[in-house]
C-alpha positions as CSV (number, residue, x, y, z in Angstrom):
1,M,-18.4,6.0,2.1
2,A,-19.7,2.6,1.1
3,E,-20.3,0.1,3.9
4,I,-19.7,-3.6,3.3
5,T,-21.5,-6.5,4.9
6,L,-19.5,-9.5,5.8
7,N,-21.2,-12.7,6.9
8,V,-19.2,-15.0,9.3
9,K,-19.9,-18.0,11.5
10,S,-18.8,-18.1,15.1
11,R,-16.5,-21.1,16.0
12,E,-15.6,-22.7,19.3
13,D,-12.8,-25.0,18.1
14,I,-9.4,-23.4,17.9
15,G,-5.9,-24.6,17.4
16,T,-3.9,-25.9,14.4
17,Q,-5.9,-29.0,13.6
18,S,-9.2,-27.0,13.7
19,V,-7.7,-24.4,11.4
20,K,-6.5,-27.0,8.9
21,K,-10.0,-28.6,8.9
22,L,-11.6,-25.3,8.1
23,R,-9.3,-24.6,5.2
24,R,-10.0,-28.0,3.7
25,Q,-13.7,-26.9,3.7
26,D,-12.8,-23.7,1.9
27,L,-13.4,-21.6,5.0
28,I,-11.0,-18.9,6.3
29,P,-10.4,-18.7,10.0
30,G,-10.4,-15.3,11.7
31,I,-10.5,-13.4,15.0
32,Y,-12.8,-10.5,15.9
33,Y,-11.5,-8.4,18.8
34,F,-12.7,-5.3,20.5
35,H,-10.7,-3.2,23.1
36,G,-11.8,-4.3,26.5
37,G,-14.0,-7.1,25.1
38,E,-13.8,-10.8,24.5
39,N,-12.1,-12.1,21.3
40,I,-14.5,-14.0,19.0
41,P,-13.1,-16.7,16.7
42,F,-15.0,-17.0,13.5
43,A,-14.8,-18.6,10.0
44,V,-15.8,-17.0,6.7
45,E,-16.4,-18.6,3.3
46,R,-13.7,-17.8,0.9
47,T,-16.2,-16.6,-1.7
48,E,-17.6,-14.2,0.9
49,L,-14.3,-12.4,1.0
50,R,-14.8,-11.3,-2.6
51,S,-17.1,-8.6,-1.3
52,I,-14.2,-6.8,0.5
53,W,-11.6,-6.8,-2.3
54,G,-10.9,-3.2,-3.1
55,H,-12.5,-2.1,0.2
56,E,-9.9,-3.4,2.6
57,S,-9.8,0.0,4.5
58,G,-13.6,0.4,4.5
59,L,-16.2,0.1,7.3
60,L,-17.7,-3.4,7.7
61,T,-20.9,-4.6,9.2
62,I,-20.0,-8.0,10.4
63,V,-23.0,-10.4,10.7
64,F,-22.3,-13.3,13.1
65,D,-24.4,-16.4,12.4
66,G,-27.0,-14.5,10.4
67,K,-28.2,-12.4,13.3
68,N,-25.7,-10.6,15.6
69,Q,-24.2,-7.5,13.9
70,K,-21.1,-5.6,14.9
71,K,-19.1,-2.8,13.3
72,G,-15.5,-3.3,12.5
73,V,-12.6,-2.8,10.1
74,I,-10.0,-5.2,8.7
75,R,-6.7,-5.1,10.7
76,D,-4.8,-7.8,8.8
77,I,-5.2,-10.4,6.1
78,Q,-2.6,-13.1,6.1
79,F,-1.8,-14.8,2.7
80,D,-0.2,-18.1,1.8
81,P,3.3,-17.2,0.6
82,V,3.2,-19.8,-2.1
83,K,-0.4,-19.9,-3.3
84,G,-1.2,-16.2,-2.5
85,M,-4.6,-17.2,-1.1
86,P,-6.0,-15.7,2.2
87,I,-5.4,-17.9,5.2
88,H,-6.4,-15.8,8.2
89,L,-8.4,-12.6,8.8
90,D,-8.2,-10.2,11.8
91,L,-11.1,-7.8,12.4
92,M,-11.2,-5.0,14.9
93,G,-14.4,-3.8,16.5
94,I,-15.0,-0.1,16.6
95,K,-17.3,2.5,18.1
96,M,-18.8,4.9,15.6
97,T,-18.2,7.9,17.9
98,E,-14.4,7.2,18.4
99,K,-11.7,8.0,16.0
100,I,-9.5,5.2,14.7
101,Q,-6.2,4.9,12.9
102,I,-6.2,3.1,9.6
103,S,-4.2,2.7,6.4
104,V,-5.9,3.9,3.2
105,H,-5.0,2.9,-0.3
106,V,-3.4,5.5,-2.6
107,H,-4.8,5.8,-6.2
108,L,-2.7,7.6,-8.8
109,I,-4.8,9.7,-11.2
110,G,-3.8,10.8,-14.7
111,T,-0.9,10.2,-17.0
112,P,2.3,12.2,-16.2
113,E,3.6,14.6,-18.8
114,G,7.0,12.8,-18.5
115,V,5.4,9.5,-19.4
116,K,3.1,10.8,-22.2
117,N,5.6,13.1,-23.9
118,A,9.0,11.8,-23.0
119,G,8.6,8.1,-22.5
120,G,9.3,8.2,-18.8
121,I,8.4,5.5,-16.3
122,L,5.9,6.2,-13.5
123,Q,6.9,4.5,-10.2
124,Q,4.6,4.4,-7.2
125,T,6.6,4.0,-4.0
126,L,3.8,4.5,-1.5
127,R,0.6,2.5,-1.8
128,E,-1.0,3.3,1.6
129,I,-1.3,6.3,3.8
130,E,-2.1,6.0,7.5
131,V,-4.9,8.4,8.6
132,E,-7.0,9.1,11.7
133,C,-10.7,9.7,11.5
134,L,-14.2,8.7,12.6
135,P,-15.3,5.3,11.2
136,S,-18.0,7.1,9.1
137,D,-15.3,9.3,7.5
138,I,-12.9,6.5,6.4
139,P,-12.1,7.4,2.7
140,E,-12.6,4.8,0.0
141,G,-9.1,5.8,-1.2
142,I,-6.8,8.8,-1.5
143,D,-6.5,10.1,-5.0
144,V,-3.2,11.7,-6.0
145,D,-3.0,13.6,-9.4
146,V,0.3,12.8,-11.1
147,S,-0.5,14.3,-14.5
148,E,1.8,17.3,-14.1
149,L,4.9,15.3,-13.3
150,A,7.8,15.6,-15.7
151,I,10.9,13.3,-15.9
152,G,12.7,13.6,-12.6
153,D,9.7,15.0,-10.7
154,S,8.1,13.4,-7.7
155,I,5.1,14.0,-5.5
156,D,4.9,13.4,-1.7
157,V,2.4,13.1,1.1
158,S,2.3,16.9,1.6
159,A,0.4,17.2,-1.7
160,V,-2.6,15.3,-0.2
161,T,-5.4,17.6,1.0
162,P,-7.2,15.9,4.0
163,D,-11.0,15.7,3.9
164,N,-12.5,14.8,7.4
165,F,-9.4,12.9,8.3
166,T,-5.9,13.6,9.7
167,I,-2.8,12.3,7.9
168,L,-0.4,10.6,10.2
169,A,2.3,9.8,7.6
170,D,5.5,11.8,7.2
171,P,4.6,14.6,4.8
172,T,8.0,14.3,3.0
173,T,7.4,10.6,2.2
174,V,7.4,10.2,-1.6
175,I,4.3,8.7,-3.2
176,A,5.4,8.5,-6.8
177,T,8.1,9.6,-9.1
178,V,8.8,9.7,-12.9
179,S,12.1,8.3,-13.9
180,A,13.9,8.6,-17.3
181,P,13.5,5.8,-19.9
182,R,16.0,3.0,-19.3
183,V,17.9,3.6,-22.5
184,L,18.2,7.3,-21.8
185,A,19.3,6.6,-18.2
186,E,22.0,4.2,-19.5
187,E,23.2,6.7,-22.0
188,E,23.5,9.4,-19.3
189,V,25.5,7.0,-17.1
190,K,27.8,6.2,-20.1
191,E,28.4,9.9,-20.8
192,E,29.2,10.6,-17.2
193,A,31.7,7.7,-17.2
194,E,33.3,9.0,-20.4
195,E,33.6,12.5,-19.0
196,G,35.2,11.0,-15.9
197,E,37.8,9.2,-18.0
198,E,38.6,12.3,-19.9
199,E,39.3,14.2,-16.7
200,M,41.6,11.5,-15.5
201,E,43.7,11.3,-18.7
202,P,47.4,12.2,-17.9
203,E,48.8,15.4,-19.6
204,V,50.9,14.6,-22.6
205,L,54.2,16.5,-22.6
206,S,55.2,18.0,-26.0
207,Q,58.9,17.9,-25.2
208,K,61.1,15.4,-23.5
209,P,62.3,16.6,-20.2
210,E,66.0,17.6,-20.2
211,E,68.3,14.9,-18.9
212,T,70.3,15.9,-15.9
213,E,74.0,15.3,-15.9
């Protein structure tokens, strides 16, 4: 898999005021941590983060202050809920000889039959799958072929064939489904409602019941 280089600057000042100052300078604060090691606060230029977009589950070579290199992966990116911009980055240090657990993006491949020929709607319900593997075996993404799906069909995690990694997600978890077009779905609901009304109609008697004396 491709390995991305991320250049960061070590920082000593921590706390709310320091973080605000960094963001005003268009720098994103972050923490690098390694199991059993010391946490390292850092800052990274916002433009530098562009190199990792689309590779969030990939292996990183993190270069501190232009010289000290460490291997790691992204554990979390926090975003501003209003502006949608990244505001904090968590990186986890790794050993290349030890397996890690990481979430990998799911990419849907192909156009479903139900979409192409019947106007159905493809809905992706699972966008990441958690796997376990060596850092060098982290997949760029997991491709799932949905071209054979008809309306009403779905595909789940059990359809994924592992390649140098172990899938940790529940195999019955649905990845994508093809639903009926909205108009068709509304017509089916209407028909079901009408059928229900017909079943509930009272029986009409052809003759009046005899009056009792």
